[in-house]
mmCIF file of the N, C-alpha and C atoms, coordinates in Angstrom:
data_MODEL
# 
_entry.id   MODEL 
# 
loop_
_atom_site.group_PDB 
_atom_site.id 
_atom_site.type_symbol 
_atom_site.label_atom_id 
_atom_site.label_alt_id 
_atom_site.label_comp_id 
_atom_site.label_asym_id 
_atom_site.label_entity_id 
_atom_site.label_seq_id 
_atom_site.pdbx_PDB_ins_code 
_atom_site.Cartn_x 
_atom_site.Cartn_y 
_atom_site.Cartn_z 
_atom_site.occupancy 
_atom_site.B_iso_or_equiv 
_atom_site.pdbx_formal_charge 
_atom_site.auth_seq_id 
_atom_site.auth_comp_id 
_atom_site.auth_asym_id 
_atom_site.auth_atom_id 
_atom_site.pdbx_PDB_model_num 
ATOM 1   N N  . MET A 1 1  ? -46.721 39.885 -0.704  1.00 0.00 ? 1  MET A N  1 
ATOM 2   C CA . MET A 1 1  ? -45.804 40.306 0.096   1.00 0.00 ? 1  MET A CA 1 
ATOM 3   C C  . MET A 1 1  ? -44.649 40.774 -1.214  1.00 0.00 ? 1  MET A C  1 
ATOM 4   N N  . SER A 1 2  ? -44.186 41.486 -1.286  1.00 0.00 ? 2  SER A N  1 
ATOM 5   C CA . SER A 1 2  ? -43.262 41.626 -2.392  1.00 0.00 ? 2  SER A CA 1 
ATOM 6   C C  . SER A 1 2  ? -41.968 42.196 -1.927  1.00 0.00 ? 2  SER A C  1 
ATOM 7   N N  . GLY A 1 3  ? -41.334 40.915 -1.102  1.00 0.00 ? 3  GLY A N  1 
ATOM 8   C CA . GLY A 1 3  ? -40.143 41.629 -0.895  1.00 0.00 ? 3  GLY A CA 1 
ATOM 9   C C  . GLY A 1 3  ? -38.853 40.977 -1.461  1.00 0.00 ? 3  GLY A C  1 
ATOM 10  N N  . TYR A 1 4  ? -39.369 40.735 -2.862  1.00 0.00 ? 4  TYR A N  1 
ATOM 11  C CA . TYR A 1 4  ? -37.980 39.913 -3.803  1.00 0.00 ? 4  TYR A CA 1 
ATOM 12  C C  . TYR A 1 4  ? -37.013 41.041 -3.871  1.00 0.00 ? 4  TYR A C  1 
ATOM 13  N N  . LYS A 1 5  ? -36.017 40.458 -4.164  1.00 0.00 ? 5  LYS A N  1 
ATOM 14  C CA . LYS A 1 5  ? -35.346 41.793 -5.034  1.00 0.00 ? 5  LYS A CA 1 
ATOM 15  C C  . LYS A 1 5  ? -34.565 40.516 -7.099  1.00 0.00 ? 5  LYS A C  1 
ATOM 16  N N  . LEU A 1 6  ? -34.476 42.065 -7.159  1.00 0.00 ? 6  LEU A N  1 
ATOM 17  C CA . LEU A 1 6  ? -33.940 40.893 -9.036  1.00 0.00 ? 6  LEU A CA 1 
ATOM 18  C C  . LEU A 1 6  ? -32.379 41.114 -9.284  1.00 0.00 ? 6  LEU A C  1 
ATOM 19  N N  . LYS A 1 7  ? -31.953 40.288 -9.338  1.00 0.00 ? 7  LYS A N  1 
ATOM 20  C CA . LYS A 1 7  ? -30.502 39.783 -9.925  1.00 0.00 ? 7  LYS A CA 1 
ATOM 21  C C  . LYS A 1 7  ? -29.806 40.813 -10.677 1.00 0.00 ? 7  LYS A C  1 
ATOM 22  N N  . THR A 1 8  ? -28.821 41.273 -10.629 1.00 0.00 ? 8  THR A N  1 
ATOM 23  C CA . THR A 1 8  ? -28.630 42.020 -12.405 1.00 0.00 ? 8  THR A CA 1 
ATOM 24  C C  . THR A 1 8  ? -27.448 40.720 -13.124 1.00 0.00 ? 8  THR A C  1 
ATOM 25  N N  . LYS A 1 9  ? -27.914 41.481 -14.005 1.00 0.00 ? 9  LYS A N  1 
ATOM 26  C CA . LYS A 1 9  ? -26.654 40.055 -14.623 1.00 0.00 ? 9  LYS A CA 1 
ATOM 27  C C  . LYS A 1 9  ? -25.373 40.450 -14.838 1.00 0.00 ? 9  LYS A C  1 
ATOM 28  N N  . SER A 1 10 ? -24.919 39.947 -14.575 1.00 0.00 ? 10 SER A N  1 
ATOM 29  C CA . SER A 1 10 ? -22.919 40.062 -14.121 1.00 0.00 ? 10 SER A CA 1 
ATOM 30  C C  . SER A 1 10 ? -21.863 40.505 -15.268 1.00 0.00 ? 10 SER A C  1 
ATOM 31  N N  . GLY A 1 11 ? -22.617 40.023 -16.265 1.00 0.00 ? 11 GLY A N  1 
ATOM 32  C CA . GLY A 1 11 ? -22.004 40.145 -17.620 1.00 0.00 ? 11 GLY A CA 1 
ATOM 33  C C  . GLY A 1 11 ? -22.452 41.751 -17.831 1.00 0.00 ? 11 GLY A C  1 
ATOM 34  N N  . ALA A 1 12 ? -23.588 42.044 -17.740 1.00 0.00 ? 12 ALA A N  1 
ATOM 35  C CA . ALA A 1 12 ? -24.049 43.833 -17.894 1.00 0.00 ? 12 ALA A CA 1 
ATOM 36  C C  . ALA A 1 12 ? -23.282 44.170 -17.272 1.00 0.00 ? 12 ALA A C  1 
ATOM 37  N N  . LYS A 1 13 ? -23.188 43.952 -15.787 1.00 0.00 ? 13 LYS A N  1 
ATOM 38  C CA . LYS A 1 13 ? -22.721 44.981 -14.604 1.00 0.00 ? 13 LYS A CA 1 
ATOM 39  C C  . LYS A 1 13 ? -21.142 45.271 -14.975 1.00 0.00 ? 13 LYS A C  1 
ATOM 40  N N  . LYS A 1 14 ? -20.275 44.424 -15.707 1.00 0.00 ? 14 LYS A N  1 
ATOM 41  C CA . LYS A 1 14 ? -19.216 44.061 -15.897 1.00 0.00 ? 14 LYS A CA 1 
ATOM 42  C C  . LYS A 1 14 ? -18.859 45.070 -17.443 1.00 0.00 ? 14 LYS A C  1 
ATOM 43  N N  . ARG A 1 15 ? -19.845 45.107 -18.467 1.00 0.00 ? 15 ARG A N  1 
ATOM 44  C CA . ARG A 1 15 ? -19.513 45.940 -19.435 1.00 0.00 ? 15 ARG A CA 1 
ATOM 45  C C  . ARG A 1 15 ? -20.503 47.369 -19.727 1.00 0.00 ? 15 ARG A C  1 
ATOM 46  N N  . PHE A 1 16 ? -21.039 47.312 -19.200 1.00 0.00 ? 16 PHE A N  1 
ATOM 47  C CA . PHE A 1 16 ? -22.023 48.318 -19.712 1.00 0.00 ? 16 PHE A CA 1 
ATOM 48  C C  . PHE A 1 16 ? -21.967 49.469 -18.051 1.00 0.00 ? 16 PHE A C  1 
ATOM 49  N N  . LYS A 1 17 ? -22.144 51.102 -18.262 1.00 0.00 ? 17 LYS A N  1 
ATOM 50  C CA . LYS A 1 17 ? -22.376 52.366 -17.579 1.00 0.00 ? 17 LYS A CA 1 
ATOM 51  C C  . LYS A 1 17 ? -23.678 53.263 -18.080 1.00 0.00 ? 17 LYS A C  1 
ATOM 52  N N  . LEU A 1 18 ? -23.980 53.646 -16.789 1.00 0.00 ? 18 LEU A N  1 
ATOM 53  C CA . LEU A 1 18 ? -24.948 54.709 -17.584 1.00 0.00 ? 18 LEU A CA 1 
ATOM 54  C C  . LEU A 1 18 ? -24.576 55.520 -17.121 1.00 0.00 ? 18 LEU A C  1 
ATOM 55  N N  . THR A 1 19 ? -25.219 56.815 -18.240 1.00 0.00 ? 19 THR A N  1 
ATOM 56  C CA . THR A 1 19 ? -24.944 58.382 -18.054 1.00 0.00 ? 19 THR A CA 1 
ATOM 57  C C  . THR A 1 19 ? -25.756 58.913 -17.088 1.00 0.00 ? 19 THR A C  1 
ATOM 58  N N  . ALA A 1 20 ? -25.802 60.071 -16.722 1.00 0.00 ? 20 ALA A N  1 
ATOM 59  C CA . ALA A 1 20 ? -26.497 61.100 -15.712 1.00 0.00 ? 20 ALA A CA 1 
ATOM 60  C C  . ALA A 1 20 ? -27.969 60.685 -16.717 1.00 0.00 ? 20 ALA A C  1 
ATOM 61  N N  . SER A 1 21 ? -28.025 61.194 -17.958 1.00 0.00 ? 21 SER A N  1 
ATOM 62  C CA . SER A 1 21 ? -29.154 61.296 -18.144 1.00 0.00 ? 21 SER A CA 1 
ATOM 63  C C  . SER A 1 21 ? -29.634 59.886 -18.886 1.00 0.00 ? 21 SER A C  1 
ATOM 64  N N  . GLY A 1 22 ? -29.140 58.792 -18.558 1.00 0.00 ? 22 GLY A N  1 
ATOM 65  C CA . GLY A 1 22 ? -29.722 57.592 -18.517 1.00 0.00 ? 22 GLY A CA 1 
ATOM 66  C C  . GLY A 1 22 ? -29.775 57.001 -19.404 1.00 0.00 ? 22 GLY A C  1 
ATOM 67  N N  . LYS A 1 23 ? -28.333 57.165 -20.129 1.00 0.00 ? 23 LYS A N  1 
ATOM 68  C CA . LYS A 1 23 ? -28.409 56.603 -21.177 1.00 0.00 ? 23 LYS A CA 1 
ATOM 69  C C  . LYS A 1 23 ? -27.222 55.229 -21.207 1.00 0.00 ? 23 LYS A C  1 
ATOM 70  N N  . VAL A 1 24 ? -26.704 54.335 -22.037 1.00 0.00 ? 24 VAL A N  1 
ATOM 71  C CA . VAL A 1 24 ? -26.111 53.228 -21.708 1.00 0.00 ? 24 VAL A CA 1 
ATOM 72  C C  . VAL A 1 24 ? -24.866 54.139 -22.592 1.00 0.00 ? 24 VAL A C  1 
ATOM 73  N N  . LYS A 1 25 ? -23.000 53.263 -21.835 1.00 0.00 ? 25 LYS A N  1 
ATOM 74  C CA . LYS A 1 25 ? -22.148 53.649 -22.505 1.00 0.00 ? 25 LYS A CA 1 
ATOM 75  C C  . LYS A 1 25 ? -21.577 52.439 -22.816 1.00 0.00 ? 25 LYS A C  1 
ATOM 76  N N  . ALA A 1 26 ? -20.899 51.773 -23.685 1.00 0.00 ? 26 ALA A N  1 
ATOM 77  C CA . ALA A 1 26 ? -20.182 50.657 -23.853 1.00 0.00 ? 26 ALA A CA 1 
ATOM 78  C C  . ALA A 1 26 ? -18.613 50.622 -24.606 1.00 0.00 ? 26 ALA A C  1 
ATOM 79  N N  . GLY A 1 27 ? -18.124 50.210 -24.498 1.00 0.00 ? 27 GLY A N  1 
ATOM 80  C CA . GLY A 1 27 ? -17.117 49.883 -24.875 1.00 0.00 ? 27 GLY A CA 1 
ATOM 81  C C  . GLY A 1 27 ? -17.113 49.202 -26.237 1.00 0.00 ? 27 GLY A C  1 
ATOM 82  N N  . VAL A 1 28 ? -16.327 49.980 -27.356 1.00 0.00 ? 28 VAL A N  1 
ATOM 83  C CA . VAL A 1 28 ? -16.283 49.280 -28.650 1.00 0.00 ? 28 VAL A CA 1 
ATOM 84  C C  . VAL A 1 28 ? -15.776 47.769 -28.539 1.00 0.00 ? 28 VAL A C  1 
ATOM 85  N N  . ALA A 1 29 ? -16.213 46.600 -29.562 1.00 0.00 ? 29 ALA A N  1 
ATOM 86  C CA . ALA A 1 29 ? -16.232 45.287 -29.454 1.00 0.00 ? 29 ALA A CA 1 
ATOM 87  C C  . ALA A 1 29 ? -14.867 45.392 -30.311 1.00 0.00 ? 29 ALA A C  1 
ATOM 88  N N  . GLY A 1 30 ? -13.580 44.069 -30.357 1.00 0.00 ? 30 GLY A N  1 
ATOM 89  C CA . GLY A 1 30 ? -13.013 43.658 -30.559 1.00 0.00 ? 30 GLY A CA 1 
ATOM 90  C C  . GLY A 1 30 ? -11.601 43.989 -30.760 1.00 0.00 ? 30 GLY A C  1 
ATOM 91  N N  . LYS A 1 31 ? -11.550 44.568 -29.191 1.00 0.00 ? 31 LYS A N  1 
ATOM 92  C CA . LYS A 1 31 ? -10.266 45.227 -28.492 1.00 0.00 ? 31 LYS A CA 1 
ATOM 93  C C  . LYS A 1 31 ? -9.559  44.496 -27.491 1.00 0.00 ? 31 LYS A C  1 
ATOM 94  N N  . ARG A 1 32 ? -9.576  43.676 -27.421 1.00 0.00 ? 32 ARG A N  1 
ATOM 95  C CA . ARG A 1 32 ? -9.604  42.296 -26.128 1.00 0.00 ? 32 ARG A CA 1 
ATOM 96  C C  . ARG A 1 32 ? -7.941  41.685 -26.367 1.00 0.00 ? 32 ARG A C  1 
ATOM 97  N N  . HIS A 1 33 ? -8.010  41.213 -27.457 1.00 0.00 ? 33 HIS A N  1 
ATOM 98  C CA . HIS A 1 33 ? -6.984  40.628 -27.929 1.00 0.00 ? 33 HIS A CA 1 
ATOM 99  C C  . HIS A 1 33 ? -7.099  40.319 -28.996 1.00 0.00 ? 33 HIS A C  1 
ATOM 100 N N  . ARG A 1 34 ? -5.647  39.790 -30.028 1.00 0.00 ? 34 ARG A N  1 
ATOM 101 C CA . ARG A 1 34 ? -5.644  39.164 -31.564 1.00 0.00 ? 34 ARG A CA 1 
ATOM 102 C C  . ARG A 1 34 ? -5.323  40.947 -32.118 1.00 0.00 ? 34 ARG A C  1 
ATOM 103 N N  . LEU A 1 35 ? -5.046  41.578 -31.257 1.00 0.00 ? 35 LEU A N  1 
ATOM 104 C CA . LEU A 1 35 ? -4.700  42.762 -32.173 1.00 0.00 ? 35 LEU A CA 1 
ATOM 105 C C  . LEU A 1 35 ? -3.909  42.911 -33.439 1.00 0.00 ? 35 LEU A C  1 
ATOM 106 N N  . ILE A 1 36 ? -3.202  42.160 -33.231 1.00 0.00 ? 36 ILE A N  1 
ATOM 107 C CA . ILE A 1 36 ? -2.156  42.090 -34.137 1.00 0.00 ? 36 ILE A CA 1 
ATOM 108 C C  . ILE A 1 36 ? -1.958  42.258 -35.509 1.00 0.00 ? 36 ILE A C  1 
ATOM 109 N N  . SER A 1 37 ? -3.646  41.322 -35.817 1.00 0.00 ? 37 SER A N  1 
ATOM 110 C CA . SER A 1 37 ? -4.571  40.937 -37.022 1.00 0.00 ? 37 SER A CA 1 
ATOM 111 C C  . SER A 1 37 ? -5.013  42.166 -37.663 1.00 0.00 ? 37 SER A C  1 
ATOM 112 N N  . HIS A 1 38 ? -4.990  43.495 -36.519 1.00 0.00 ? 38 HIS A N  1 
ATOM 113 C CA . HIS A 1 38 ? -6.037  44.769 -37.034 1.00 0.00 ? 38 HIS A CA 1 
ATOM 114 C C  . HIS A 1 38 ? -4.682  46.139 -36.790 1.00 0.00 ? 38 HIS A C  1 
ATOM 115 N N  . ASN A 1 39 ? -4.670  47.277 -37.790 1.00 0.00 ? 39 ASN A N  1 
ATOM 116 C CA . ASN A 1 39 ? -3.901  47.964 -38.695 1.00 0.00 ? 39 ASN A CA 1 
ATOM 117 C C  . ASN A 1 39 ? -4.001  49.265 -36.943 1.00 0.00 ? 39 ASN A C  1 
ATOM 118 N N  . SER A 1 40 ? -3.118  49.776 -37.041 1.00 0.00 ? 40 SER A N  1 
ATOM 119 C CA . SER A 1 40 ? -3.221  50.943 -36.231 1.00 0.00 ? 40 SER A CA 1 
ATOM 120 C C  . SER A 1 40 ? -4.707  51.898 -36.113 1.00 0.00 ? 40 SER A C  1 
ATOM 121 N N  . LYS A 1 41 ? -4.680  52.255 -37.499 1.00 0.00 ? 41 LYS A N  1 
ATOM 122 C CA . LYS A 1 41 ? -6.385  53.103 -37.592 1.00 0.00 ? 41 LYS A CA 1 
ATOM 123 C C  . LYS A 1 41 ? -7.709  52.364 -36.840 1.00 0.00 ? 41 LYS A C  1 
ATOM 124 N N  . TYR A 1 42 ? -7.458  50.885 -37.213 1.00 0.00 ? 42 TYR A N  1 
ATOM 125 C CA . TYR A 1 42 ? -8.858  50.450 -36.753 1.00 0.00 ? 42 TYR A CA 1 
ATOM 126 C C  . TYR A 1 42 ? -8.669  50.456 -34.530 1.00 0.00 ? 42 TYR A C  1 
ATOM 127 N N  . ILE A 1 43 ? -7.290  50.333 -34.525 1.00 0.00 ? 43 ILE A N  1 
ATOM 128 C CA . ILE A 1 43 ? -7.321  50.640 -33.324 1.00 0.00 ? 43 ILE A CA 1 
ATOM 129 C C  . ILE A 1 43 ? -7.378  51.394 -32.326 1.00 0.00 ? 43 ILE A C  1 
ATOM 130 N N  . ARG A 1 44 ? -7.446  52.907 -33.012 1.00 0.00 ? 44 ARG A N  1 
ATOM 131 C CA . ARG A 1 44 ? -6.967  54.587 -32.656 1.00 0.00 ? 44 ARG A CA 1 
ATOM 132 C C  . ARG A 1 44 ? -8.791  54.667 -32.992 1.00 0.00 ? 44 ARG A C  1 
ATOM 133 N N  . GLN A 1 45 ? -9.212  54.362 -33.767 1.00 0.00 ? 45 GLN A N  1 
ATOM 134 C CA . GLN A 1 45 ? -10.703 54.635 -33.841 1.00 0.00 ? 45 GLN A CA 1 
ATOM 135 C C  . GLN A 1 45 ? -11.427 53.922 -32.862 1.00 0.00 ? 45 GLN A C  1 
ATOM 136 N N  . ASN A 1 46 ? -11.149 52.565 -32.460 1.00 0.00 ? 46 ASN A N  1 
ATOM 137 C CA . ASN A 1 46 ? -12.486 52.197 -31.455 1.00 0.00 ? 46 ASN A CA 1 
ATOM 138 C C  . ASN A 1 46 ? -11.522 52.329 -30.097 1.00 0.00 ? 46 ASN A C  1 
ATOM 139 N N  . ARG A 1 47 ? -10.943 53.365 -29.718 1.00 0.00 ? 47 ARG A N  1 
ATOM 140 C CA . ARG A 1 47 ? -10.374 53.959 -29.005 1.00 0.00 ? 47 ARG A CA 1 
ATOM 141 C C  . ARG A 1 47 ? -11.755 54.127 -27.821 1.00 0.00 ? 47 ARG A C  1 
ATOM 142 N N  . GLY A 1 48 ? -11.718 54.114 -26.573 1.00 0.00 ? 48 GLY A N  1 
ATOM 143 C CA . GLY A 1 48 ? -13.001 54.747 -25.486 1.00 0.00 ? 48 GLY A CA 1 
ATOM 144 C C  . GLY A 1 48 ? -14.123 53.888 -25.824 1.00 0.00 ? 48 GLY A C  1 
ATOM 145 N N  . THR A 1 49 ? -15.210 55.064 -25.530 1.00 0.00 ? 49 THR A N  1 
ATOM 146 C CA . THR A 1 49 ? -16.870 54.086 -25.276 1.00 0.00 ? 49 THR A CA 1 
ATOM 147 C C  . THR A 1 49 ? -17.635 54.614 -26.641 1.00 0.00 ? 49 THR A C  1 
ATOM 148 N N  . ASP A 1 50 ? -18.792 54.193 -26.459 1.00 0.00 ? 50 ASP A N  1 
ATOM 149 C CA . ASP A 1 50 ? -19.483 54.111 -27.125 1.00 0.00 ? 50 ASP A CA 1 
ATOM 150 C C  . ASP A 1 50 ? -20.963 54.069 -26.441 1.00 0.00 ? 50 ASP A C  1 
ATOM 151 N N  . VAL A 1 51 ? -22.070 55.264 -26.818 1.00 0.00 ? 51 VAL A N  1 
ATOM 152 C CA . VAL A 1 51 ? -23.115 55.798 -26.625 1.00 0.00 ? 51 VAL A CA 1 
ATOM 153 C C  . VAL A 1 51 ? -24.084 54.366 -27.211 1.00 0.00 ? 51 VAL A C  1 
ATOM 154 N N  . LEU A 1 52 ? -25.131 53.677 -26.542 1.00 0.00 ? 52 LEU A N  1 
ATOM 155 C CA . LEU A 1 52 ? -25.926 53.220 -27.237 1.00 0.00 ? 52 LEU A CA 1 
ATOM 156 C C  . LEU A 1 52 ? -27.153 53.714 -28.080 1.00 0.00 ? 52 LEU A C  1 
ATOM 157 N N  . THR A 1 53 ? -27.443 52.596 -29.147 1.00 0.00 ? 53 THR A N  1 
ATOM 158 C CA . THR A 1 53 ? -28.908 53.204 -29.897 1.00 0.00 ? 53 THR A CA 1 
ATOM 159 C C  . THR A 1 53 ? -30.045 53.465 -28.132 1.00 0.00 ? 53 THR A C  1 
ATOM 160 N N  . ASP A 1 54 ? -31.225 53.164 -28.667 1.00 0.00 ? 54 ASP A N  1 
ATOM 161 C CA . ASP A 1 54 ? -32.341 53.234 -27.669 1.00 0.00 ? 54 ASP A CA 1 
ATOM 162 C C  . ASP A 1 54 ? -32.643 51.775 -27.764 1.00 0.00 ? 54 ASP A C  1 
ATOM 163 N N  . ALA A 1 55 ? -32.929 51.501 -28.993 1.00 0.00 ? 55 ALA A N  1 
ATOM 164 C CA . ALA A 1 55 ? -33.040 49.987 -28.801 1.00 0.00 ? 55 ALA A CA 1 
ATOM 165 C C  . ALA A 1 55 ? -32.519 48.929 -27.925 1.00 0.00 ? 55 ALA A C  1 
ATOM 166 N N  . ASP A 1 56 ? -31.098 49.310 -27.834 1.00 0.00 ? 56 ASP A N  1 
ATOM 167 C CA . ASP A 1 56 ? -30.453 48.384 -27.245 1.00 0.00 ? 56 ASP A CA 1 
ATOM 168 C C  . ASP A 1 56 ? -30.281 49.145 -25.844 1.00 0.00 ? 56 ASP A C  1 
ATOM 169 N N  . THR A 1 57 ? -30.418 50.334 -25.208 1.00 0.00 ? 57 THR A N  1 
ATOM 170 C CA . THR A 1 57 ? -30.488 50.667 -24.499 1.00 0.00 ? 57 THR A CA 1 
ATOM 171 C C  . THR A 1 57 ? -31.507 50.151 -23.535 1.00 0.00 ? 57 THR A C  1 
ATOM 172 N N  . LYS A 1 58 ? -32.543 50.199 -24.187 1.00 0.00 ? 58 LYS A N  1 
ATOM 173 C CA . LYS A 1 58 ? -33.947 49.248 -23.671 1.00 0.00 ? 58 LYS A CA 1 
ATOM 174 C C  . LYS A 1 58 ? -33.629 47.590 -23.249 1.00 0.00 ? 58 LYS A C  1 
ATOM 175 N N  . LYS A 1 59 ? -33.420 47.333 -23.851 1.00 0.00 ? 59 LYS A N  1 
ATOM 176 C CA . LYS A 1 59 ? -32.868 45.654 -23.678 1.00 0.00 ? 59 LYS A CA 1 
ATOM 177 C C  . LYS A 1 59 ? -31.585 45.934 -22.307 1.00 0.00 ? 59 LYS A C  1 
ATOM 178 N N  . ILE A 1 60 ? -30.617 46.791 -22.180 1.00 0.00 ? 60 ILE A N  1 
ATOM 179 C CA . ILE A 1 60 ? -29.650 46.550 -21.365 1.00 0.00 ? 60 ILE A CA 1 
ATOM 180 C C  . ILE A 1 60 ? -30.303 46.852 -19.857 1.00 0.00 ? 60 ILE A C  1 
ATOM 181 N N  . LYS A 1 61 ? -30.660 48.026 -20.055 1.00 0.00 ? 61 LYS A N  1 
ATOM 182 C CA . LYS A 1 61 ? -31.572 48.518 -18.968 1.00 0.00 ? 61 LYS A CA 1 
ATOM 183 C C  . LYS A 1 61 ? -32.628 47.499 -18.125 1.00 0.00 ? 61 LYS A C  1 
ATOM 184 N N  . SER A 1 62 ? -32.643 46.135 -18.375 1.00 0.00 ? 62 SER A N  1 
ATOM 185 C CA . SER A 1 62 ? -33.923 45.418 -18.197 1.00 0.00 ? 62 SER A CA 1 
ATOM 186 C C  . SER A 1 62 ? -33.193 44.723 -17.653 1.00 0.00 ? 62 SER A C  1 
ATOM 187 N N  . TYR A 1 63 ? -31.316 44.477 -17.958 1.00 0.00 ? 63 TYR A N  1 
ATOM 188 C CA . TYR A 1 63 ? -30.882 43.285 -17.120 1.00 0.00 ? 63 TYR A CA 1 
ATOM 189 C C  . TYR A 1 63 ? -30.082 43.955 -15.877 1.00 0.00 ? 63 TYR A C  1 
ATOM 190 N N  . MET A 1 64 ? -30.505 45.732 -15.860 1.00 0.00 ? 64 MET A N  1 
ATOM 191 C CA . MET A 1 64 ? -29.742 46.020 -14.896 1.00 0.00 ? 64 MET A CA 1 
ATOM 192 C C  . MET A 1 64 ? -30.486 47.045 -13.680 1.00 0.00 ? 64 MET A C  1 
ATOM 193 N N  . PRO A 1 65 ? -31.759 46.113 -13.362 1.00 0.00 ? 65 PRO A N  1 
ATOM 194 C CA . PRO A 1 65 ? -32.585 46.708 -13.091 1.00 0.00 ? 65 PRO A CA 1 
ATOM 195 C C  . PRO A 1 65 ? -32.490 47.853 -11.334 1.00 0.00 ? 65 PRO A C  1 
ATOM 196 N N  . TYR A 1 66 ? -31.272 47.960 -10.573 1.00 0.00 ? 66 TYR A N  1 
ATOM 197 C CA . TYR A 1 66 ? -31.432 49.031 -10.064 1.00 0.00 ? 66 TYR A CA 1 
ATOM 198 C C  . TYR A 1 66 ? -30.249 49.934 -10.372 1.00 0.00 ? 66 TYR A C  1 
ATOM 199 N N  . ALA A 1 67 ? -29.363 50.373 -11.772 1.00 0.00 ? 67 ALA A N  1 
ATOM 200 C CA . ALA A 1 67 ? -28.364 50.973 -12.021 1.00 0.00 ? 67 ALA A CA 1 
ATOM 201 C C  . ALA A 1 67 ? -29.279 52.468 -12.427 1.00 0.00 ? 67 ALA A C  1 
# 
């Protein structure tokens, strides 16, 4: 009987979103804290989200089976 549910990795659901076409969006790393040591250009250029590569997308989708 195949009534088992797979769990989503809780770290993945907090960090990644799927687009309508199935790509994975992620926030840029290095923007949480200790921003005083970064210059304004770095902070400005890393605003928003990035689309992950195909290799990374495959890995992340395995963490989120129902997304």
